N, C-alpha and C positions, 0 to 999 in steps of 0.2 A: 504493500500500500504506500503510495507516494505522499509526501507532505507538501507538495507543490500546491499553492493556493491561487497563484496567478501566473498564467502563461500567455505571453504576447508573441505572436509569430508573424514576422514579415509585415508588420502593420504600417499602412500608409493612411494618413489623415490630413484633413484640411477644411477649408471653408468654401462653399459654393463652387465645388469642383476644382479649386486651386489647392494643389498639394503643398502642405507645409511640413509634414513629417513623412520620412521615407525609410521604409524597410527596417523598422525597429523590432528587435526580438530580444526577449529576456524571460527568465523564470524566477519566481520569487517564492520562497518557502516560508512556512509558518515561523514567526519569530525573527525574520530577517528584515533589515532596513536597506532600501535602495535609495541612494541619493541621485536625483536627476539634476544634472548641472549643465551650465552653458550660458552664453550671453543672452541679452534680451532679443526676442524674436527667433530663438533657436528651435522652438517647437515644444517646449516643456509643458506649458499649459494646454496646448493642443493634445499632447499625449494623455494627460490626466482626463481631459474632457471626453476624449474618444474612448478611453478605457472605461470611464464611468457612465458612458451611454448618453452624454449630453450632445455629442457630435457623432454622426454615422461614420464608420470607417469607409475609406475609399476602397481599400482592399486589405487582405490579411485577416487575421483572426485574433480574438481575445477569449481565453477560457478562464473562468473564475470558479474556483472550488469544484472543478470538474465539469462545469456547465458552460457551453458556448454562450456568449452574451449578445450576439448580433441582433437578436429579435427582442431583447429585454430593454425595458425603460429604466431610467435612473432609479425610479421608485422600486421597481422589481429587484434591481441589483442591491439596493439598500436592504431590502428584506432578506436577500441572500446572504448579506454579511459585509457589505461595502460601506465604509464611512468616508465622507468627502468633506474636506475643509477648503472652501474657495478662497481666493486671494483677497476678496472684499469682505470676508468674515460673515456677512449675511446674518447678523444678529437681529433680533427683534428689540430695537433700541428702547422702545417705550415699556417693554416688559422687564421685570426684575430678573436678576441672575437665577433665582429659584424657578421662575416661570419659564425662562429660556431652557433650563435643564429639563423641566417637566415636559416640554413640547416634544423632546426627543425620546421620552421614556416609552419603550416598547420592547418586546422580545425578552422580558425578564431582567432588563438592566435596572440599575438603581442609581440615584443621585449620589449615594454614599461612595460608590465605586469611583465616580468622577472626582469627587472631592478628596478622595484618598491621594490622588496624584497632584491635585492643585488645591492644597489646604488654604492658600491665600484667599480663595473665594468664599470660605465659610463665613467670614465676617462681612461679606458683601452680598449675601443671599437676598436681602430685601432692598438692594440698591438697583436702580434701573441700569440696564446694560449700556445705555448711552452716556451714563455718568462715570463709567469705568475708564481707567487709563488705557492706553493702547496695549500695553503688556497684559493687563487684566482681561481685556477683550479677547486677546489671542488665546489666553488660558481658557476663557469661557467657551470659545468656539471649539477648541479641542476637547474640553471636558464634555461639552454637549454631544460631540461625536462618540465619546466613550460610553455614554449612558446606554447605548444600544449594544454594547459589547461587540464591536465590529471584528471580523476576522481579517479584514484588509482595511487599512486606513491610508487615505491619500491626502496629503497636505500641500497646498499650493502657496508658495512664497510666504513661508512661516515668518520671516523677519521683516516683511514689508512695513515700513514706518516705525520700526522698533529700534531701540538703542542696542548696540552690540552686547552690553551687559545683560539685557533681558533675554536676548537670543541664547547667550551662553548658559542662562539659567533654565530655559525651557528645553533645549535640546537633550540634556541628560535625562529629563523626564520621559521623553519619547523612547530613549533606550530602555528605561525601566518598564515602560508600558509594553514594549515589544518582548522583552525578556519574561516579564511576569505573566502577561496574558497570551503570549505566543501570537500576538497580532503582527501581521506583515505590514510594513509601512513603506509607502513611496513618498519621498520628500523632495519637493522642489525648493531649492535654497540658494541664495546669492552669497551667503557667507560660506565660501567653499571649504576652507580649512576647518571651520567649526563643524560643518556637516560631516566631513570625513572622519571626525573623531568618534562618531556614533554609527557610521554607515558600514554595513558588511560589504556592500558593493556600490559602485558608482558608474554612471553612464554620463558622458559628456556629449551633448548635442550641439552642433554648430550648423546653422542654416538648414535645420531639419535632418541632418545626417549624423549618424553615430561616428564620433571621432575617436573616442576612447571608451572601453568597457573593461573594468578591472576591479579587483578587491579594493575596498576603501583604504586599508592600511598600506597597500602598494603605492597608491597615488599620494597618500599623506607623506610617505618617505621620499617620494620623488616628485615634488611639485613642479619641476621643470616640464614634465610631460603635460600637466594641466595648462601651464602657460603657453606651451606650443599649440595645444589644441584650441585654446581661446583665441590665439592670434592667427589661427588658420594655417599654421605651419605643420609640416609632417611630424608624426609622432611614431614612437616605437610600435611597429605592427603587432608585436607580441601582446601588447596591452589590449588590442581590439579582439584578439583571439583567445585571451586568457580564459574567459568563461567557457568557451566551447571546449578548450583543452581540458579544463577541470572536469566538465561534464563527461567527456570521453573517458578520462582516467577513472572517474567514479564508477561509470558503467562497466569498464573493464575489470575494476576491482570486485564489483558485485558478481560479474560473470565468473571470475576466478574463484570467489568464495563458494559459489554454487557448485562449480566443478569439484572443488575440494570436498565439500559436504557430500556430494554424490559418491565420490571415490571412497569416502570413509564409511558410507552405508552399504557398499558392496561386500557381501560375505567373503571371508578368506577361503 
């Protein structure tokens, strides 16, 4: 039984027939964090909106928790286990923090679960969302997504309008959420080095094309590859093949384990 919760295969997406995203493929397992990086206009938001069903795919496929998503609406995908945090936060500003959290309550989730990760909101439960600071609003919108206990959480531009200190405070919470709840997270983030401190894997998009796909710690140790990708210069081709190589090695190891087990079960 596989623990892959999201599989994107040769995905092409865009608007009104204009292709913005080209040939994107990746797999995400339960409890993993994928950082989706790249300059403005690279296709990051298009990726999230296409995967979440807000935009139709031009071609390619998305499989979520073993189910093809092409014919599913965003509402149906949410019921399936997808949580989505847009870059504009989309809070009900005239409602209190408590009311914003209750709006998302379904599927056995609780407010207490969300507040466990963002205890700063406990003292603000009866304050309207519009009265919160930018950092508190971002905590609230993530907390609201957690109430439904998502299996996959996609967060677009976490740091937009926030001070770096707030971003540095919130990112480790996402790592805890992923580890504790086994929630797979796709994170679009402009603070690249901070994102890489929590990401298991990172993909860099430039003009809709994948320039780099590699483990987060590899890119964190070698930031020159990121700089070259952002500047449109050639990068180490091994980085774009790293994921495929690892998948092949993993499959080979599983095959070898199966052969070894079969050999051990043959009577002498």
